[in-house]
C-alpha positions in Angstrom: -52.0 -5.1 -63.3 -50.5 -1.6 -63.6 -51.6 1.6 -61.6 -51.8 3.6 -64.7 -54.6 1.6 -66.1 -56.7 3.0 -63.5 -56.2 6.6 -64.3 -58.7 9.1 -65.8 -58.6 12.8 -66.4 -60.8 15.0 -64.3 -61.4 18.7 -64.8 -60.7 20.6 -61.5 -64.2 22.2 -61.6 -65.8 18.8 -61.3 -64.5 18.3 -57.7 -67.1 19.1 -55.6 -66.0 21.8 -52.8 -69.4 22.2 -51.0 -72.5 19.7 -50.5 -75.5 20.3 -52.3 -78.3 22.3 -50.8 -80.1 19.0 -49.5 -78.4 15.8 -48.7 -80.7 13.9 -51.3 -80.3 16.4 -54.1 -77.3 14.9 -55.8 -77.5 12.8 -58.9 -77.3 9.0 -59.3 -75.5 7.1 -62.0 -77.1 3.7 -62.1 -74.9 0.7 -63.6 -75.6 -2.7 -64.4 -72.8 -4.3 -66.6 -72.4 -2.0 -69.8 -76.0 -0.3 -69.2 -75.9 3.1 -67.7 -78.7 5.3 -66.6 -78.7 8.9 -65.3 -80.9 9.3 -62.2 -81.4 11.2 -59.0 -80.4 10.1 -55.7 -84.2 10.9 -54.7 -85.2 8.0 -56.7 -83.1 5.3 -54.6 -86.2 4.1 -52.9 -87.8 2.9 -56.1 -84.4 1.2 -57.0 -84.4 -0.8 -54.1 -86.6 -4.3 -54.0 -88.8 -5.4 -51.3 -86.5 -7.9 -49.8 -83.3 -6.2 -50.0 -81.1 -5.2 -47.2 -79.0 -1.9 -47.0 -75.9 -1.8 -44.8 -74.5 1.4 -43.6 -71.3 2.5 -41.8 -72.3 4.3 -38.6 -68.8 5.8 -38.1 -68.4 9.2 -36.8 -65.6 11.7 -38.0 -63.3 12.8 -35.4 -62.1 16.6 -35.1 -58.7 15.1 -35.8 -56.7 17.9 -37.0 -54.7 20.0 -34.8 -51.9 22.8 -35.3 -49.1 23.5 -32.9 -45.3 24.0 -32.4 -42.3 21.9 -31.7 -39.8 22.7 -28.9 -37.7 24.6 -31.5 -40.7 26.9 -32.3 -41.3 25.3 -35.8 -45.0 24.8 -37.1 -46.5 21.4 -37.2 -49.9 20.1 -38.3 -51.2 16.8 -36.5 -53.8 14.5 -38.1 -54.9 11.8 -35.7 -55.1 8.6 -37.4 -56.3 6.5 -34.4 -56.8 6.9 -30.8 -55.1 4.1 -28.9 -56.4 4.6 -25.4 -57.3 7.5 -23.0 -53.9 9.2 -23.5 -52.2 7.8 -26.5 -52.9 8.1 -30.3 -51.3 7.5 -33.7 -50.8 10.6 -36.0 -49.5 11.9 -39.0 -47.2 14.8 -38.1 -46.4 17.4 -41.1 -43.4 19.5 -40.3 -40.2 20.9 -42.0 -38.3 18.3 -39.7 -39.8 15.2 -38.3 -40.0 15.4 -34.5 -37.5 13.1 -32.7 -38.7 10.5 -30.0 -39.1 12.0 -26.7 -39.5 15.7 -28.1 -42.4 17.8 -26.9 -45.0 19.3 -29.1 -47.6 22.1 -27.9 -50.9 21.9 -30.0 -53.4 24.7 -30.2 -51.5 26.5 -27.5 -53.2 24.4 -24.9 -52.1 20.6 -25.3 -48.7 19.2 -24.3 -47.7 16.2 -26.2 -44.7 13.8 -26.0 -43.5 12.2 -29.1 -43.0 8.5 -27.9 -41.7 7.0 -31.3 -42.6 6.3 -35.0 -44.5 3.3 -36.8 -43.9 3.7 -40.4 -45.7 7.0 -41.5 -47.2 7.5 -38.2 -46.0 8.9 -34.9 -47.1 7.5 -31.5 -48.1 10.5 -29.3 -48.9 10.8 -25.7 -51.2 13.7 -24.6 -49.9 14.8 -21.4 -53.3 16.0 -20.0 -55.8 14.8 -17.3 -58.7 14.5 -20.0 -58.8 11.7 -22.5 -58.0 12.2 -26.1 -61.4 12.1 -27.5 -62.6 15.0 -25.3 -59.3 17.0 -26.1 -60.0 16.4 -29.8 -63.9 17.5 -29.6 -62.7 20.7 -27.5 -59.7 21.7 -29.5 -59.6 19.8 -32.9 -60.8 20.6 -36.4 -62.8 18.4 -38.8 -60.3 16.9 -41.1 -61.6 17.7 -44.5 -60.1 15.7 -47.5 -56.9 17.1 -49.2 -58.8 17.9 -52.4 -61.4 20.3 -50.7 -59.7 23.6 -50.7 -61.4 25.6 -47.8 -61.0 25.3 -44.1 -63.7 23.2 -42.2 -66.5 25.5 -41.2 -69.9 25.1 -39.7 -71.6 23.8 -42.7 -68.8 21.0 -42.9 -69.3 20.1 -39.2 -72.9 19.3 -40.0 -72.7 18.1 -43.6 -69.3 16.1 -43.5 -71.1 13.5 -41.0 -73.9 11.1 -42.0 -77.1 11.8 -40.0 -76.9 8.3 -38.3 -73.2 8.7 -37.3 -72.8 7.5 -33.7 -69.3 5.7 -33.3 -66.5 8.2 -33.2 -63.1 7.0 -34.6 -62.9 8.1 -38.3 -60.7 10.6 -39.7 -62.8 10.7 -43.0 -66.5 10.5 -43.6 -68.1 7.2 -45.3 -69.2 9.5 -47.9 -71.9 7.3 -49.7 -73.9 8.0 -46.6 -73.8 11.6 -46.8 -76.7 11.5 -49.5 -79.3 10.1 -46.8 -81.3 12.4 -44.8 -83.8 11.5 -42.2 -86.8 11.6 -44.6 -85.0 9.4 -47.0 -84.3 6.8 -44.2 -88.0 6.9 -43.0 -89.1 6.4 -46.7 -87.1 3.4 -47.0 -88.3 2.1 -43.7 -92.0 2.8 -44.4 -91.7 0.8 -47.7 -90.4 -2.2 -45.8 -86.6 -1.8 -46.8 -84.4 -3.4 -44.0 -81.3 -1.4 -43.0 -78.5 -2.7 -40.8 -75.3 -1.1 -39.4 -71.8 -1.8 -39.0 -68.7 0.5 -38.0 -65.5 0.8 -40.0 -63.3 3.7 -38.9 -61.9 5.2 -42.0 -58.0 6.0 -42.1 -56.2 8.8 -43.9 -54.7 6.2 -46.1 -58.1 6.2 -48.0 -57.0 9.4 -49.7 -53.5 8.0 -50.7 -52.9 7.1 -54.3 -51.2 4.0 -55.4 -47.6 4.8 -56.0 -46.4 1.5 -57.0 -46.2 0.9 -60.7 -47.4 -2.6 -60.3 -50.8 -2.8 -58.2 -49.7 -5.9 -56.4 -46.7 -4.0 -54.9 -48.9 -1.4 -53.0 -49.1 -2.1 -49.3 -52.6 -1.3 -48.0 -53.2 0.7 -44.9 -55.2 -1.0 -42.0 -58.6 -0.1 -40.5 -60.7 -1.3 -37.5 -64.3 -2.5 -38.1 -67.1 -4.0 -36.0 -69.9 -6.0 -37.3 -72.8 -6.5 -34.7 -74.3 -10.0 -34.5 -77.7 -8.4 -35.5 -76.3 -7.0 -38.8 -74.9 -10.7 -39.6 -78.4 -12.1 -38.8 -80.1 -9.5 -40.9 -77.9 -10.5 -43.8 -78.7 -14.1 -43.4 -82.3 -13.4 -43.2 -82.3 -11.1 -46.4 -80.4 -13.9 -48.2 -83.3 -16.4 -47.2 -85.9 -14.1 -48.5 -84.2 -13.7 -51.7 -83.0 -10.2 -51.1 -79.8 -8.5 -52.2 -77.1 -7.0 -49.9 -76.6 -3.4 -50.8 -73.6 -1.9 -49.2 -73.7 1.8 -48.6 -70.1 2.9 -49.4 -66.8 1.2 -50.1 -66.3 1.3 -46.4 -69.3 -1.0 -45.6 -68.2 -3.4 -48.3 -64.7 -3.7 -47.1 -65.9 -4.6 -43.5 -68.5 -7.1 -45.0 -66.0 -8.9 -47.3 -63.1 -9.0 -44.7 -65.5 -10.5 -42.1 -66.4 -13.3 -44.7 -62.8 -14.3 -45.8 -63.3 -17.7 -43.9 -66.2 -18.5 -46.2 -69.0 -17.1 -44.1 -69.7 -13.8 -42.5 -68.6 -13.6 -38.9 -70.0 -11.0 -36.7 -67.3 -9.2 -34.4 -64.2 -6.8 -34.3 -61.4 -7.0 -36.5 -58.4 -5.3 -38.4 -58.7 -5.2 -42.2 -56.0 -4.3 -44.8 -58.1 -6.0 -47.7 -57.0 -4.9 -51.0 -59.6 -5.6 -53.5 -58.5 -5.4 -57.0 -60.0 -6.9 -60.3 -60.2 -10.6 -60.3 -61.5 -10.6 -56.4 -64.6 -13.0 -55.7 -67.1 -11.2 -53.8 -68.7 -13.2 -51.0 -71.4 -10.8 -49.5 -72.2 -7.7 -51.4 -74.4 -7.7 -54.4 -75.1 -4.1 -55.1 -72.6 -1.0 -54.2 -73.8 2.6 -53.5 -70.7 4.6 -53.8 -69.3 8.0 -54.7 -66.8 8.8 -57.4 -63.3 8.1 -56.3 -59.8 9.4 -57.0 -57.8 8.4 -60.0 -55.2 5.6 -59.4 -56.8 5.0 -56.0 -57.5 1.6 -54.0 -61.2 2.7 -54.2 -61.4 3.1 -57.7 -59.6 -0.5 -57.9 -62.2 -1.9 -55.6 -65.0 -0.4 -57.9 -63.4 -1.7 -61.1 -63.4 -5.2 -59.2 -66.9 -5.0 -58.4 -68.5 -3.5 -61.5 -66.0 -4.9 -64.2 -63.0 -2.7 -65.2 -64.1 -1.8 -68.7 -67.6 -1.0 -67.8 -66.5 1.3 -64.8 -63.9 3.2 -66.7 -66.5 3.8 -69.2 -68.9 5.0 -66.5 -66.3 7.4 -65.1 -65.8 8.9 -68.6 -69.5 9.2 -69.0 -69.7 10.9 -65.6 -67.1 13.4 -66.7 -68.8 14.2 -69.9 -72.0 14.6 -68.2 -70.5 17.0 -65.5 -71.3 14.7 -62.4 -69.6 16.2 -59.1 -66.9 14.2 -58.0 -65.4 13.0 -54.6 -67.0 13.3 -51.0 -69.4 16.1 -51.6 -70.0 14.7 -55.0 -72.6 12.6 -56.7 -73.4 8.9 -56.3 -73.3 5.6 -58.3 -75.4 2.6 -57.8 -73.7 -0.6 -59.1 -75.1 -4.1 -59.5 -72.6 -6.7 -59.7 
């Protein structure tokens, strides 16, 4: 497979820069094989069957973006990728010249940081403060909006670029399929008997990176942490026994579930995943995927093509462009039956 096969033309005006007025006010493109139906996200409860189980990612986005200077006075931008412990983190560092191991950074005018070394595209940083990294980010950091959103994060983004059920800090990007749910929608689903279960996958900045290799198989996938509680694994088994479908809310939920089932059955617990799902992959857990529209040539578009069929999904994307759907994090959603 070649990366160019997963390309499509997207007019800039279809890239959603702001969330809709209400979380559930987005559109929903329903897909089953070659069949498509234009709908609304507010109709989701009527599309869920009695014994289905929705699995949602409760990761919370860190205020992971920091600005500062090097010892030389050169300006830098730091994007925390992962907190390693109370005083250490992996981060992307953007600067005219990469900082050297042992050098000092001063972030936001308040935070002294030492560069300890480099791991591929990330730098290992030590925050030379008595407070832990999580506390410092919450106090001094900025919300890291995706690169295709052109405005700086504001108060609206701090509310709307988090799901209403986000409770596990650690992501540098939101699990955006969950942004469509408000408390009223969740209450409606529960009231009609729909089961909800939660897991955590902390999204890394690599989720926005296009595949640059010409051959898809040459791409090196980024790694992300996930946790699947035993209660969620049990809920999936019970839903299966009832004849229900497993509906992954977002590609992050799907990646966690499929990663935890690589040995043949779903295993609860913590893990690291660099799973790269492309057409030809045999799904083990997920029956239905709720997801937003993804970037051209991205690993997430490849995942969606693996799930819904490559021809059907690329045709659906073409339909979405023609019908002026809103794309990416603040955009509209798709409900795909495998």
